[in-house]
C-alpha positions as CSV (number, residue, x, y, z in Angstrom):
1,M,34.7,-39.6,7.2
2,T,38.1,-37.7,6.9
3,P,38.8,-34.6,9.1
4,F,39.0,-33.1,5.8
5,G,35.8,-34.5,4.6
6,Q,34.2,-33.0,8.2
7,K,35.6,-30.1,8.1
8,I,33.9,-29.5,4.2
9,R,30.0,-30.8,5.6
10,A,30.6,-27.8,8.4
11,L,31.7,-25.3,5.9
12,R,29.1,-26.8,3.4
13,K,25.5,-26.8,6.3
14,R,26.7,-23.3,7.8
15,K,26.3,-21.9,3.9
16,Q,23.4,-24.2,3.5
17,V,25.0,-25.7,0.5
18,S,24.5,-28.6,-0.8
19,L,27.7,-31.3,-1.8
20,K,25.3,-32.0,-4.8
21,R,25.5,-28.0,-5.3
22,M,29.2,-27.9,-3.9
23,A,30.6,-30.1,-6.7
24,A,28.4,-28.1,-8.8
25,D,29.9,-25.7,-8.3
26,L,33.5,-27.0,-8.5
27,G,33.1,-28.5,-11.8
28,V,33.5,-32.0,-9.8
29,S,31.3,-34.6,-9.7
30,S,28.8,-35.6,-6.7
31,A,30.4,-38.9,-6.3
32,Y,33.9,-38.0,-6.4
33,F,33.0,-35.0,-3.4
34,S,31.0,-37.9,-1.5
35,A,34.0,-40.2,-1.6
36,L,36.6,-37.4,-1.2
37,E,34.4,-36.0,2.4
38,H,33.9,-40.0,3.5
39,G,37.9,-40.8,3.0
40,H,36.9,-43.2,-0.1
41,R,39.3,-41.2,-2.0
42,G,43.1,-40.3,-1.2
43,R,44.0,-36.4,-0.5
44,P,42.8,-33.2,-2.5
45,G,44.9,-31.6,-4.9
46,S,46.0,-28.7,-4.0
47,G,43.5,-27.0,-6.8
48,L,40.5,-28.7,-5.6
49,V,41.1,-26.9,-1.7
50,Q,42.4,-23.7,-3.7
51,Q,39.4,-24.1,-5.3
52,I,37.2,-24.7,-2.1
53,C,39.0,-22.2,0.0
54,G,37.5,-19.4,-3.1
55,Y,34.2,-21.2,-2.8
56,F,33.7,-20.4,0.6
57,D,35.3,-17.4,1.4
58,L,38.4,-18.4,3.4
59,M,41.1,-15.7,4.2
60,W,45.0,-16.7,5.6
61,D,45.0,-18.5,8.3
62,D,41.6,-20.8,7.4
63,A,42.6,-21.7,4.3
64,E,46.3,-22.5,5.2
65,A,43.8,-24.4,8.7
66,L,41.4,-26.9,5.3
67,D,44.7,-27.1,4.0
68,R,46.6,-28.2,7.2
69,L,43.6,-30.8,7.7
70,A,43.6,-32.2,3.7
71,Q,47.4,-33.4,3.9
72,L,46.5,-35.0,7.2
73,S,43.1,-37.1,5.8
74,H,44.8,-39.4,3.7
75,P,42.6,-42.5,4.3
76,R,45.1,-44.6,3.7
77,V,48.6,-44.8,5.6
78,V,52.0,-46.2,4.9
79,V,54.1,-46.4,8.5
80,D,57.8,-47.3,7.3
81,T,59.7,-48.6,10.3
82,A,62.5,-48.9,8.7
83,G,65.4,-48.6,11.1
84,L,63.1,-47.2,14.4
85,T,63.7,-49.6,17.3
86,A,61.3,-52.5,17.9
87,N,58.9,-50.8,20.7
88,A,58.3,-48.3,17.2
89,T,57.4,-51.6,15.0
90,L,55.1,-53.4,17.6
91,L,53.2,-50.0,17.7
92,A,52.7,-48.9,14.2
93,N,51.5,-52.7,13.3
94,M,49.4,-52.5,16.8
95,L,47.9,-50.0,15.7
96,S,46.8,-51.0,11.9
97,E,45.3,-53.9,13.7
98,K,42.9,-53.0,16.6
99,I,42.0,-49.2,15.9
100,S,39.2,-49.9,13.9
101,T,38.4,-51.3,17.6
102,L,39.1,-48.1,19.4
103,D,36.3,-45.9,20.7
104,E,36.8,-42.1,20.0
105,E,37.8,-41.5,23.3
106,T,40.5,-43.5,23.4
107,I,41.3,-42.1,19.7
108,E,41.0,-38.2,21.3
109,W,43.7,-39.7,24.8
110,V,46.1,-41.7,22.4
111,L,46.0,-37.9,20.3
112,A,46.0,-35.8,23.6
113,E,49.4,-38.3,24.6
114,I,51.1,-37.6,21.9
115,D,50.4,-34.2,21.7
116,S,51.2,-33.6,24.9
117,R,54.7,-35.3,24.7
118,N,55.3,-34.1,21.5
119,G,54.3,-30.8,20.6
120,P,51.0,-31.0,18.3
121,F,51.1,-33.1,15.3
122,E,52.6,-30.9,12.5
123,G,52.4,-33.8,9.3
124,P,53.1,-34.3,6.2
125,T,54.8,-31.5,4.2
126,H,53.7,-30.4,0.3
């Protein structure tokens, strides 16, 4: 599940609408939408994100937050460490190799540690 997929699932639950119904209402296949929620497809396009915001009547900050989650929900990330330190390359490779074995508490700790040292993650821009 991606952060975007997790948020969409929560919004659907709050509105009491199934994935199949929402997909039909938005004109996309339920298989595509399911794959998007579960991280088996790349991040959604801005047009679909805008449709979803309209579907759930999200305004300003909530719409911006959903767009932000979409940007942070690419399931296959490439990290380019060319020109960085050896430790940066080591970190990227170690994370790539071990992320599937980390428990949620450890992942939350790593995220909090990075945030505490560098401020909240801003991620890619459009």
